[in-house]
C-alpha positions as CSV (number, residue, x, y, z in Angstrom):
1,M,85.1,99.7,100.4
2,E,81.4,99.0,99.8
3,A,80.7,98.8,96.1
4,K,77.2,100.2,95.9
5,M,75.0,102.8,97.4
6,D,71.2,102.3,97.4
7,L,69.8,105.3,95.5
8,K,66.5,105.1,97.4
9,I,67.3,108.2,99.5
10,Q,64.3,109.8,100.9
11,S,66.1,112.1,103.4
12,A,69.6,113.1,104.0
13,C,71.7,115.5,106.2
14,L,74.9,117.2,105.2
15,F,77.4,118.0,108.0
16,G,80.5,119.9,107.5
17,D,82.1,123.4,107.2
18,S,81.6,126.4,105.0
19,I,82.5,124.6,101.8
20,A,79.6,122.2,102.4
21,K,77.3,125.1,103.3
22,G,78.1,126.8,100.0
23,V,80.0,129.8,101.3
24,A,82.1,131.7,98.7
25,L,84.2,134.9,98.7
26,D,82.7,137.8,96.7
27,D,85.8,139.3,95.0
28,L,84.0,142.7,94.5
29,S,83.0,143.2,98.1
30,G,85.7,141.1,99.7
31,K,83.0,139.5,101.9
32,Y,81.7,136.0,102.1
33,T,78.3,135.1,100.6
34,L,76.1,132.0,100.3
35,L,75.9,130.5,96.8
36,K,72.3,129.6,96.0
37,N,73.3,127.0,93.5
38,N,75.9,125.3,95.7
39,F,76.7,121.6,95.1
40,A,74.5,120.3,97.9
41,S,71.3,122.1,96.8
42,L,72.0,121.2,93.1
43,A,72.4,117.5,94.0
44,A,69.3,117.5,96.2
45,D,67.2,119.0,93.5
46,Y,68.5,116.5,90.9
47,L,67.9,113.5,93.1
48,G,64.6,114.8,94.5
49,V,65.9,114.3,98.1
50,L,64.9,116.2,101.2
51,L,68.2,117.6,102.3
52,N,68.9,119.2,105.6
53,N,72.1,121.1,105.3
54,K,73.6,121.5,108.8
55,A,77.0,122.6,107.7
56,K,78.3,125.7,109.4
57,F,81.0,128.3,108.7
58,G,84.1,127.5,110.8
59,C,82.8,124.1,111.9
60,T,85.3,121.5,113.2
61,I,84.8,117.8,113.7
62,K,84.1,118.3,117.4
63,K,81.4,120.9,116.7
64,G,80.0,118.7,114.0
65,Q,79.8,115.8,116.5
66,E,77.8,117.9,118.9
67,V,75.3,118.7,116.1
68,I,75.1,115.1,114.9
69,S,74.7,113.6,118.4
70,K,71.6,115.7,119.0
71,M,70.0,114.7,115.7
72,I,70.5,110.9,115.8
73,Q,68.8,110.2,119.1
74,P,66.0,108.0,117.8
75,V,62.4,108.7,118.8
76,S,60.3,105.5,119.1
77,G,62.9,103.6,117.1
78,I,62.4,105.8,114.0
79,K,65.5,106.5,111.9
80,P,66.1,110.3,111.9
81,F,67.2,110.3,108.2
82,D,68.6,107.9,105.6
83,Y,72.0,109.3,104.8
84,A,74.6,111.6,106.4
85,F,77.0,113.2,104.1
86,L,80.2,114.3,106.0
87,E,82.7,116.9,104.9
88,F,85.2,117.8,107.6
89,G,88.9,118.6,107.9
90,G,89.4,122.1,106.5
91,N,89.0,123.9,109.7
92,D,90.4,121.1,111.9
93,C,93.8,121.4,110.3
94,D,93.9,125.2,110.5
95,F,96.0,127.2,113.0
96,N,95.7,130.4,114.9
97,W,97.9,132.3,112.5
98,K,98.0,135.5,114.5
99,E,99.4,133.7,117.5
100,I,102.0,132.1,115.3
101,S,103.0,135.5,113.9
102,M,103.6,136.7,117.4
103,D,105.9,133.8,118.4
104,S,107.2,131.6,115.6
105,R,109.4,129.6,118.0
106,A,106.6,128.4,120.2
107,E,104.7,125.1,119.7
108,H,101.4,125.7,117.9
109,L,98.7,123.1,117.5
110,P,95.9,123.0,114.9
111,K,92.3,123.5,115.9
112,T,91.9,119.7,116.1
113,P,95.1,117.7,116.5
114,L,95.3,114.8,113.9
115,P,94.8,111.9,116.4
116,E,91.7,113.6,117.9
117,F,90.4,114.3,114.4
118,V,90.6,110.6,113.4
119,S,89.2,109.3,116.7
120,T,86.3,111.8,116.6
121,Y,85.5,111.0,113.0
122,E,85.4,107.3,113.7
123,K,83.1,107.8,116.6
124,I,80.7,109.9,114.5
125,V,80.6,107.2,111.8
126,G,80.0,104.5,114.4
127,D,77.2,106.4,116.1
128,L,75.5,107.1,112.7
129,K,75.6,103.4,111.7
130,A,74.3,102.4,115.2
131,S,71.3,104.7,114.6
132,G,70.6,103.2,111.2
133,V,72.0,106.1,109.2
134,T,74.3,105.4,106.3
135,P,77.4,107.7,106.5
136,V,78.9,109.0,103.2
137,I,82.4,110.5,103.7
138,M,83.6,113.3,101.3
139,T,87.3,114.0,100.8
140,M,88.6,117.6,101.2
141,P,89.0,119.8,98.1
142,P,92.6,121.0,97.8
143,L,93.5,124.5,98.8
144,V,95.9,127.0,97.0
145,A,98.6,127.5,99.6
146,E,100.0,130.8,98.5
147,S,96.6,132.4,98.0
148,Y,95.4,131.2,101.4
149,Y,98.6,132.5,103.0
150,N,98.1,135.9,101.5
151,W,94.4,135.9,102.6
152,F,94.9,135.1,106.2
153,C,97.9,137.3,106.4
154,R,96.1,140.4,105.0
155,D,95.6,141.9,108.5
156,I,98.8,140.5,110.1
157,V,101.7,142.8,110.5
158,Q,104.4,140.3,111.3
159,K,103.5,137.8,108.6
160,E,107.1,137.0,107.9
161,N,107.2,135.1,111.2
162,I,104.5,132.8,109.8
163,L,106.6,132.1,106.8
164,I,109.5,131.3,109.1
165,W,107.3,128.9,111.1
166,L,106.3,127.2,107.9
167,G,109.9,126.6,107.1
168,G,110.2,129.3,104.4
169,D,107.6,127.8,102.0
170,T,103.9,128.4,101.9
171,E,103.4,125.0,100.3
172,A,103.9,123.5,103.7
173,I,100.2,124.6,104.3
174,Y,99.2,122.3,101.4
175,Y,101.1,119.3,102.7
176,W,99.6,119.7,106.1
177,H,96.2,120.0,104.6
178,E,96.9,116.8,102.6
179,R,97.7,114.9,105.8
180,Y,94.1,115.5,107.1
181,N,92.7,114.4,103.7
182,S,94.7,111.2,104.1
183,A,93.2,110.8,107.6
184,V,89.8,111.1,106.0
185,W,90.6,108.2,103.8
186,E,92.0,106.3,106.8
187,V,88.7,106.7,108.7
188,A,86.6,105.6,105.6
189,T,88.8,102.5,105.1
190,K,88.8,101.5,108.8
191,T,85.0,102.0,109.1
192,N,84.2,100.5,105.7
193,S,82.3,103.6,104.7
194,H,81.2,105.0,101.4
195,V,83.6,107.7,100.0
196,I,83.0,110.4,97.5
197,D,86.4,111.6,96.4
198,I,85.9,115.2,95.4
199,R,89.6,116.0,95.8
200,K,90.6,113.7,93.0
201,V,88.6,115.5,90.3
202,F,90.2,118.9,91.3
203,L,93.7,117.5,91.1
204,E,92.9,116.0,87.7
205,Q,92.4,119.5,86.2
206,K,95.2,121.3,84.5
207,N,94.7,124.3,86.8
208,Y,92.4,123.5,89.8
209,K,93.0,127.1,91.1
210,Q,90.4,128.4,88.8
211,Y,87.7,126.5,90.8
212,L,88.6,128.2,94.0
213,C,88.0,131.7,95.3
214,T,90.8,134.2,95.7
215,D,91.1,133.2,99.4
216,G,92.5,129.9,98.1
217,I,90.2,127.7,100.1
218,H,86.5,128.2,99.3
219,L,85.0,126.9,96.1
220,N,83.6,129.4,93.6
221,Q,80.5,128.6,91.5
222,A,82.6,126.6,88.9
223,G,84.0,124.6,91.8
224,H,80.5,123.8,93.2
225,D,79.3,122.9,89.7
226,M,82.2,120.4,89.5
227,V,81.5,118.9,92.9
228,Y,77.8,118.6,92.0
229,H,78.7,116.4,89.0
230,V,81.1,114.3,91.1
231,L,78.3,113.7,93.6
232,I,75.8,112.6,91.0
233,D,78.4,110.4,89.2
234,S,79.4,108.8,92.4
235,I,75.9,108.0,93.5
236,N,75.0,106.7,90.1
237,E,78.1,104.5,90.1
238,Y,77.4,103.2,93.6
239,S,73.8,102.4,92.7
240,G,74.8,100.6,89.5
241,K,72.9,103.1,87.3
242,A,74.1,104.7,84.2
243,V,75.0,108.4,84.4
């Protein structure tokens, strides 16, 4: 891994899913809302960086690639932005749970199969570097398997079929999610890219569930506050500056 990150960031883009966008579940209304003080906006304000948050709800690595490819086409050799922060994987590893509930014996593939996830991520990183943009890869925050299972099953009648498909244990969702996070590390290592390990700080907590919404997958305000501090600490560490 590269040891330092130059802190002289004038402009940056954030690409990823709803976690990067700052989406959270409002427990009172049961609807999703956008947190004003999400980790990206907090970090940008602290660093004085012009941040273009291009993350989208439901975004997969392939959708992200489409957005990124349109933005890194250089005009007159001018670099489009300095840094690209990447946060993908949460939607890629997800399944069509309703289809699984209707036939637990059939083969079901995730939204982005793991080999395609890795190859697409590597292509994105390579294209960014070729355009003079420094990619910064973020690991995936952990999910709470049982809470997530209960959330996506709330409108599914035959949810017991999903449990059968999972092998009788909702924790299988966590282990599958972890495989994609390991793939993120694989991409970062192979491409010699900067990494900000946000998953690590969650797992270091006595109860990381308190930092996630009741849907078991999105970060609440406390979770965004923690990621914000991880971002700042990581950037200061890479730049060789004291926190």
